[in-house]
C-alpha positions in Angstrom: 62.3 66.0 36.8 63.4 69.5 37.8 62.7 68.8 41.5 64.7 65.5 41.3 67.6 67.4 39.6 67.5 70.1 42.3 67.4 67.5 45.1 70.4 65.6 43.6 72.6 68.7 43.4 73.5 68.9 47.0 74.2 65.1 47.2 76.4 65.3 44.1 78.3 68.4 45.4 78.8 67.1 48.9 82.4 67.8 49.9 84.8 65.3 51.4 84.8 67.3 54.6 81.0 66.6 55.1 81.5 62.9 54.4 84.2 62.6 57.0 82.0 64.3 59.5 79.1 61.9 58.9 81.4 58.9 59.3 82.7 60.2 62.6 79.1 60.7 63.8 78.1 57.1 62.8 75.7 58.1 60.0 75.9 56.4 56.7 75.8 58.7 53.7 73.1 58.0 51.0 74.2 56.2 47.9 74.5 58.4 44.8 71.5 58.1 42.4 69.0 57.7 45.3 67.1 60.0 47.6 66.9 58.0 50.8 69.4 55.2 50.1 66.8 52.4 50.0 67.9 50.9 46.7 69.7 47.6 46.3 73.4 47.8 46.6 75.5 46.5 43.7 78.6 44.6 44.7 81.0 42.2 43.2 80.4 38.4 43.7 82.3 35.2 42.8 81.2 32.7 40.2 79.9 30.2 42.9 77.8 32.9 44.5 76.4 33.9 41.1 75.3 30.3 40.4 73.6 30.2 43.8 71.7 33.4 43.1 70.5 32.1 39.7 69.3 28.8 41.2 67.4 30.7 43.9 65.7 32.9 41.3 64.8 29.9 39.1 63.3 28.1 42.1 61.1 31.1 43.0 59.9 31.4 39.3 58.9 27.7 39.2 56.9 28.0 42.4 55.0 31.0 41.0 54.2 29.0 37.8 52.9 26.0 39.9 50.7 28.3 41.9 49.3 29.9 38.7 48.6 26.5 37.1 46.7 25.3 40.3 44.6 28.4 40.1 43.9 27.8 36.3 42.7 24.2 36.9 39.9 25.4 39.2 38.6 27.9 36.7 35.8 27.2 34.2 37.6 28.7 31.3 41.3 28.2 30.7 43.8 30.0 28.5 43.6 27.2 26.1 39.9 27.7 25.6 40.4 31.4 24.9 43.3 30.7 22.5 41.4 28.1 20.5 39.3 30.3 18.3 38.7 27.9 15.4 35.2 26.5 14.9 34.7 22.8 15.5 34.0 20.9 12.3 33.2 17.2 12.5 34.9 14.7 10.3 33.2 13.5 7.1 31.2 10.3 7.6 31.6 7.3 5.4 29.1 7.2 2.5 26.3 4.8 3.5 25.0 4.5 0.0 22.0 5.9 -1.8 19.5 7.6 0.5 16.0 7.8 -0.9 13.6 10.5 0.2 10.0 10.1 -0.7 7.7 13.0 -1.4 3.9 13.1 -1.9 3.1 12.6 -5.5 0.4 14.7 -7.0 -2.3 12.8 -8.8 -2.1 15.2 -11.8 1.2 17.0 -12.0 0.8 20.5 -13.4 -2.9 20.8 -12.7 -4.0 23.5 -10.3 -5.5 22.5 -7.0 -8.9 23.8 -7.9 -9.1 21.4 -10.8 -8.2 18.2 -8.8 -10.9 15.6 -8.3 -11.8 16.5 -4.8 -12.8 20.1 -5.7 -15.5 21.5 -8.0 -14.4 23.3 -11.1 -14.5 27.1 -11.0 -17.8 28.7 -12.0 -18.3 32.0 -13.9 -18.6 35.1 -11.7 -22.2 35.7 -12.5 -23.2 32.0 -11.7 -24.8 31.3 -8.3 -22.8 28.6 -6.6 -25.1 25.7 -5.8 -23.4 22.8 -3.9 -26.2 20.4 -4.9 -25.8 21.1 -8.6 -23.3 18.7 -10.1 -22.3 19.0 -13.8 -22.9 16.2 -16.2 -20.6 13.2 -16.0 -18.5 13.0 -19.2 -15.8 10.6 -20.2 -12.6 11.2 -18.2 -14.1 13.4 -15.6 -13.6 12.5 -12.0 -15.7 13.9 -9.1 -14.7 12.7 -5.7 -18.2 12.8 -4.2 -19.2 9.7 -2.3 -22.9 10.6 -2.6 -22.7 10.3 -6.4 -23.8 6.8 -7.5 -22.0 7.1 -10.8 -18.7 7.9 -9.1 -19.2 5.1 -6.6 -19.8 2.6 -9.5 -16.6 3.7 -11.3 -14.7 3.2 -8.0 -16.2 -0.3 -7.6 -15.2 -1.1 -11.2 -11.6 0.0 -10.6 -11.4 -2.1 -7.4 -12.8 -5.1 -9.4 -10.2 -4.7 -12.1 -7.4 -4.6 -9.4 -8.6 -7.8 -7.8 -10.1 -6.3 -4.6 -13.4 -8.2 -4.8 -14.6 -7.5 -1.3 -13.9 -3.8 -1.7 -15.7 -3.8 -5.0 -18.7 -5.6 -3.4 -18.8 -2.9 -0.6 -18.6 -0.1 -3.2 -21.4 -1.6 -5.3 -23.5 -2.0 -2.1 -23.0 1.7 -1.2 -24.1 2.6 -4.7 -27.3 0.6 -4.4 -28.1 2.3 -1.1 -28.4 5.6 -3.1 -30.2 4.3 -6.2 -30.8 1.0 -8.0 -29.4 0.3 -11.4 -29.3 -2.9 -13.5 -25.6 -2.6 -14.3 -24.7 -2.2 -10.6 -26.6 -5.4 -9.7 -25.0 -7.2 -12.7 -21.5 -6.1 -11.7 -22.0 -7.0 -8.0 -23.0 -10.4 -9.2 -19.5 -10.8 -10.6 -18.0 -9.9 -7.3 -20.2 -12.5 -5.7 -18.9 -15.2 -8.1 -15.3 -14.4 -7.2 -16.1 -14.4 -3.5 -18.0 -17.7 -3.7 -21.4 -16.2 -2.7 -23.5 -18.0 -5.3 -26.9 -17.5 -3.7 -26.2 -13.8 -3.4 -25.1 -13.8 -7.1 -28.4 -15.3 -8.1 -30.3 -12.7 -6.1 -28.4 -9.8 -7.7 -29.0 -11.2 -11.1 -32.8 -11.5 -10.5 -32.9 -7.8 -9.3 -31.1 -6.8 -12.5 -33.5 -8.7 -14.7 -36.5 -7.2 -12.9 -35.2 -3.7 -13.6 -34.6 -4.5 -17.3 -38.1 -6.1 -17.6 -39.7 -3.0 -16.2 -37.8 -0.8 -18.7 -39.2 -2.9 -21.6 -42.8 -2.5 -20.4 -44.6 0.0 -22.7 -46.6 2.8 -21.2 -50.4 2.7 -21.1 -51.9 2.9 -24.6 -48.6 2.4 -26.4 -47.2 -0.5 -28.3 -43.9 -2.0 -27.1 -40.9 -0.7 -29.0 -37.5 -2.2 -29.7 -35.3 -2.9 -26.8 -32.3 -0.8 -25.9 -29.1 -2.5 -27.3 -27.3 -1.7 -24.0 -30.0 -3.3 -22.0 -29.9 -6.4 -24.1 -26.1 -6.7 -23.6 -26.7 -6.4 -19.8 -29.4 -9.1 -20.0 -27.2 -11.6 -21.8 -24.4 -11.0 -19.3 -26.7 -11.5 -16.4 -28.1 -14.8 -17.9 -24.6 -16.1 -18.4 -23.7 -15.3 -14.8 -26.8 -17.0 -13.5 -25.9 -20.1 -15.5 -22.4 -20.1 -14.1 -23.7 -19.7 -10.5 -26.1 -22.7 -11.0 -23.2 -24.7 -12.5 -21.1 -24.2 -9.4 -24.1 -25.2 -7.2 -24.5 -28.4 -9.3 -27.8 -27.5 -10.9 -26.9 -28.5 -14.5 -30.4 -28.2 -15.8 -30.8 -24.6 -14.7 -27.3 -23.7 -15.8 -28.0 -25.0 -19.3 -31.4 -23.1 -19.4 -29.9 -19.7 -18.5 -26.9 -20.0 -20.8 -29.3 -20.9 -23.6 -31.3 -17.7 -22.8 -28.1 -15.7 -23.1 -27.6 -17.2 -26.6 -31.2 -16.4 -27.6 -30.9 -12.7 -26.5 -30.9 -10.6 -29.7 -27.7 -8.5 -30.0 -26.7 -9.5 -26.5 -23.4 -11.3 -27.3 -20.8 -10.7 -30.0 -19.4 -13.4 -32.1 -16.5 -14.4 -29.9 -18.7 -14.4 -26.7 -21.3 -16.5 -28.5 -18.8 -19.1 -29.4 -17.5 -19.3 -25.8 -21.0 -19.7 -24.4 -21.9 -22.4 -27.0 -18.9 -24.3 -25.9 -19.9 -24.0 -22.3 -23.4 -25.2 -23.0 -22.0 -28.3 -24.6 -19.8 -29.0 -21.6 -22.8 -28.5 -19.3 -24.8 -31.1 -21.3 -22.0 -33.6 -21.2 -21.5 -33.0 -17.5 -25.3 -33.5 -17.0 -25.2 -36.9 -18.8 -22.1 -38.0 -16.9 -23.7 -37.1 -13.6 -26.7 -39.4 -14.3 -24.3 -42.3 -15.2 -22.1 -41.6 -12.2 -25.1 -41.8 -9.8 -26.1 -45.2 -11.3 -22.6 -46.5 -11.0 -22.3 -45.3 -7.3 -25.6 -47.1 -6.4 -24.4 -50.3 -8.1 -21.0 -50.1 -6.4 -22.6 -49.7 -3.0 -24.7 -52.9 -3.4 -21.7 -55.0 -4.6 -20.3 -57.5 -2.0 -16.7 -57.5 -1.2 -15.7 -60.4 -3.6 -13.2 -60.0 -6.4 -14.5 -60.2 -9.9 -18.2 -60.1 -8.9 -20.8 -59.1 -11.5 -21.8 -56.0 -9.5 -18.2 -54.5 -9.7 -18.2 -55.2 -13.4 -21.5 -53.3 -13.9 -20.3 -50.4 -11.8 -17.0 -50.1 -13.7 -18.9 -50.2 -17.0 -21.1 -47.3 -15.9 -18.1 -45.4 -14.7 -16.4 -45.9 -18.1 -19.4 -44.5 -19.9 -19.5 -41.5 -17.5 -15.8 -40.8 -18.0 -16.3 -41.0 -21.8 -19.1 -38.4 -21.5 -17.0 -36.0 -19.3 -13.2 -36.5 -19.5 -12.6 -33.5 -17.1 -14.5 -34.8 -14.0 -12.0 -35.8 -11.3 -14.9 -37.2 -9.2 -15.7 -39.9 -11.8 -12.1 -41.1 -12.0 -11.7 -41.0 -8.2 -14.8 -43.2 -7.7 -13.7 -45.6 -10.4 -10.3 -45.8 -8.7 -11.9 -46.9 -5.5 -14.0 -49.5 -7.3 -10.9 -51.0 -8.9 -9.3 -51.1 -5.5 -12.2 -53.0 -4.0 -12.1 -55.4 -6.9 -8.4 -56.0 -6.5 -7.4 -54.4 -9.8 -4.4 -52.4 -8.6 -2.9 -51.3 -11.9 -6.2 -49.8 -13.1 -6.6 -48.2 -9.7 -3.2 -46.3 -10.1 -4.1 -45.2 -13.6 -7.5 -43.7 -12.5 -5.8 -42.0 -9.5 -3.3 -40.3 -11.8 -6.2 -39.1 -14.1 -8.0 -37.7 -11.1 -5.0 -35.7 -10.1 -4.6 -34.4 -13.6 -8.2 -33.2 -13.6 -7.8 -31.5 -10.3 -4.8 -29.6 -11.5 -6.9 -28.3 -14.4 -9.8 -27.4 -12.2 -11.3 -24.0 -13.3 -10.3 -21.3 -10.9 -10.2 -17.5 -11.0 -6.7 -16.8 -12.3 -7.0 -13.1 -12.9 -9.6 -10.4 -12.2 -12.0 -9.3 -14.9 -11.2 -6.5 -17.3 -12.4 -3.0 -16.5 -15.7 -2.3 -18.3 -15.6 0.2 -21.1 -17.0 3.5 -19.9 -19.4 5.2 -22.4 -19.3 8.9 -23.2 -22.4 9.5 -21.1 -24.1 7.4 -18.3 -27.8 7.2 -17.8 -29.0 8.3 -14.4 -30.0 5.6 -11.9 -33.6 4.4 -11.6 -35.2 5.9 -8.5 -38.8 4.7 -9.1 -38.2 0.9 -9.3 -40.9 -0.8 -7.2 -39.0 -4.1 -7.4 -35.9 -2.7 -5.7 -35.0 -4.4 -2.5 -32.5 -2.9 -0.1 -29.4 -5.1 -0.2 
């Protein structure tokens, strides 16, 4: 600043005599306020000239903005991106309704994992852990060991009560592969009945009876003692199931014989069960009588010629009437008598018998629901491993 002030002093103090000398020599004097006279000169202009100067400056300014905008369009990031500092938040979606999320349910909420069925209970510290040593099976205990026949039998019973007869049959079979037991054979016979395997049902019942007979045999030099009440109950159930299988196979004589054995078993059936079995025995006897009369009527109707009102048709219809009186629930008797009325030309009687046959078919005995789950005792006897009559299923 001091140098600039010192340099400006001579210019500011230049005399008029020096100025006139410079003009005569053709040299322009520097403009006050500058060092070399290179600054823009200020002069007065008219209004039209001022407007032209402003328009020129505005045109130059717009050209500069256009060039800057062209340069910004080629860039990856623009000023708008840098200025927008707010975080992007999507709009709230419409409520689609209730959204359900499923989680794995624990079999026993609140029970530690070590106490779940698939794990052994904790043992004292001083006890040697033996994987082959399984504690006694008590009521309510669950041990998920597929090599335990008692656990397999309980699993089969649960499947039977849920209506999974094939699964129950498979579980009973796996149990019998480990050891034979009279109750397992008896329960598998029920699965056979629901599946329609009547011959296999009879075979399972025979195996169960053989095991029970062997248990009743006294040891050498000893008198026979009273039978086990639990074994007698199993024996009565097995005899009833054999009678039912023979009934489905059409062997009424064997069905009546086995049901009568179930009634003769001491302490085998309670009062309600005994009343039901007695009613079944009476129905089997009536069906047996009706079957004999039906076979005679069928033979008589086959020999009858195709003439209306013949004596052979009358005899066949009389036998069918006696058979229907003996067993009012047989759809086969009404159907055969309907056909005989049709051959004899008795159309009204034919329609009546056809309606009765349809009524009997609607009331045909079928498995409407699975059996109840058997009551589990406080302790289960071990399976019998030394049974010589056991046959691999």
